[in-house]
N, C-alpha and C positions, 0 to 999 in steps of 0.2 A: 531453419530460416535460410533460404537459398541465397548463396553469396552473389548470384547474378541478378537477383531481383533488386530493382531500384527502390529507395525509400519513397513512401507515398508523400505527395506534396500536400502540405497542410498550411492553412492560414493561421498566423499567430495573432491572437487578440489578448490585450492586457486584461488582467483581472481573473477572478475565480467564478465568474458568471453571476455572482450575487453581491457585487460591490466590494468584495474583499480583494486583497492583493494576490497576485498569482499570474499564471499564463494559461490561456485556453487555446487549444489547437483543433481546428475544424477543417474537414475536407473542403477543398476549393469551391466545390459546387454547393456547399452548405448542407448536403444530405448525409444523414448518418442514422444508424439504428443502434449502434453500440456506444456505451459510455465507459470510459476508464478514468477513475480518479486516482491520481498518483501523488504520494506524499513524500516530500524530501526528508533528509535527516537533520539532526540538530546542527544549527549554525549555517545551514544551507538556505537556498531559496528555490523557487520553482525554476529559475533559470538554469540551475545545476542539472536539471533532468530534461529540459525542453528539447534539446537536440537528440536525445535518445529515443523519444517516442516515435518519430517518423521511421527510425531504423527498425522498429518492430513490424512494419509493413502490414498493418491491420487495416483492411478496407472498411469503409462505412463506419468509422469510429471517431468519436469526439474525445479528446484527452483534456481533462481538467486538472491543472496542477496548482493547487493553492499554495501560497507562501504563509508560513506560520507567523503569528504575531511575535514581536520582539519582547522578550521577558528576561528577568534576571535568572541565571542558572546557578543554583547552589553549588553544584559540582565544580563549576568554574569560578568559584569565589564571588558569585553574585554578578559576574560580568553579563551584560545584556546581549542577547542574540536571538535570532528566530528559533523558536522552540515550541513544540506541541504540548509540552508540559514542563514542569521543573524536573530536574534530575538530581537526586541526592547521592547516588553512588552507582557503581558498576558491578555490584554483586547481585546474585539472584535473590538474596534476602534483604537487599537495601530497601528502605521505605520508598514508596512511590506516590506521585502526585495524582490522586484520583480525580480531584477537581479539574486539573488540566487535561487529563485524558478524556474525561467525560465531555468537557467543553469542545475539545477537538473533534470527538466523535459526533457531537451535535452539529458541528460545521459540515462534516461530511454528509450527515443525514439531510441537512438543509439543501445541499447541492443536489443530491439525488432526488429529493422530493421535487425540486424545481424542474428537473428533467422529466420526472413522471408527469408533472402538470403539463408538459409539452407533448405528452402521449407516448413517451419512451417507457419500455417495460423494464421492471427491475431485474428480470431474468436475462437481460442483455447488458447488465452493469457489473463492473469489476472494481474493487477497491484494492489498491496495492501501495507499497512504499518500501523505502530503505531505512534501516536502523530505527530511529525513533518514529519515523513516518510509518514504517512497517508495523511497529508496535501499535500505533493508532489504528491501522488497517485491521489488525487482528482483534483489537479491542472492539472495534465496530462490528466486525463480521461474527465474532463469537457471541455477540449479544443481539444479533439481527432477529427481527420479528417478521421480515419479509424476505422472500428468496432473492438471491443474487446469483450471477453467473459464476463468480469465483472470487478468490482473494489471493494476492501475491505478497509474500512476506520475505524480504531480502535482508540478511544479516541482522536478525531481530529476535524478539522474544514476546511472550504473552505477558502483558502487564496485569498486575492485580490478580495473579493466577490463583490465589487462595480463595477468590470469590466463586470458583467453579467447583462442582457443576451447578450450583444454585443459580449463578448469573447467566447460564447458557441460554441463548435466545431460542425461541420456538422454531425458527427457520435455519438455525446455524448448522445442524447436522447435515443439511442438504446442500451446503455451500462447499464446493471443492476448494481446498487450500493447497497452494504450491509454495513450499519453503525452499530457500536457497541460502547457503551459509559457507563462507570461506573457512577452511580448516586451520588457518593461521590468523583468525580474527583476534586482534589484540584489544578490542574495545568491548564488543559483545561476544563473550567467549563462545566458542563452537559448542561446547557441552550445554550451554544455556539454550542455544537453539535446538539442540537435540532433545533436551528435557521438555521444551515447549511442544515439539512434535509428538513426543510420547504422551503428553497430557491430552492433546487433541485426539490422537489415534486410539490409544488404549483406554483412556479414562472417560473421554467424552464421546467416543464412537463416531468421530468425524472422518470424512474422506480427505486425507491429507498425504502429500508426498514430501520427502525431504531429500534434497540434492546437495551433497557436499562438493564444494568447488576446491579441489586440491591445490594447496599452496597459496590461495587467495587470502589476503588480510581483510581489514574492514573497508572494503571497497567493492567495486563491481568489475565485471570483465565481459569481453565479447562472448565467451562461452556461456556465461550465466545468462546474458540477455537473449541469446539464441534459445536457451531453454525456456525463459520467460515467454518469448514470442510463441514457441511451440505450444505452451500451456494456454496462452490467450487464444490462439487459433482453434484450439480444441473446444474451449468453453464459449467462444464467440465465433461460431462458424460464419463463413462468408455468405453474403447474400442479403438483400434487403427484403 
């Protein structure tokens, strides 16, 4: 991502395009061929990532950033916050909320289906996210029945991993996945991310890369987002 290039100007629109909460960013002229759905982490909202999307400098791209519904989170003593599913623990073998993950994946599917109804091609669509949002992105893409341009998974893991390979979608092996993970992640352990990469690459036969961000905790960085931008520009080439 060239440092001299200016961020692309995007119009901010409230909502997730389907009546739900969130933020949608569209090129000023309204023309786009690419769609990126980006999912925030637990306790965050779409606003936490809205300023990052223009920095990716992707032309002809619509960014849809839903905000998760507010729900009680068991890990946090039942305190209510935006979450894509309940969270019961931060270990690889902790129980997981299948109902929540499936419902969130259904929301992503509905957003993409609405874009397809507008004539947009699924092969020009990417689903990505951070932490719990990245887990939803992987959950959706690993069960995909239609091709996508790619999946971005930052500081995250594959939820319900014991369901594979049975749950693997018919189109999933053809979806390139880019994983990014801080080596000092104190929330989603670095090894957890590595194990997810191994599952996809060695056991499921998927095309996936794993980039370790040295010294980074459970957060993002400029270096990471430059790599995310490079990946997106490869799978969503310029041009209308």
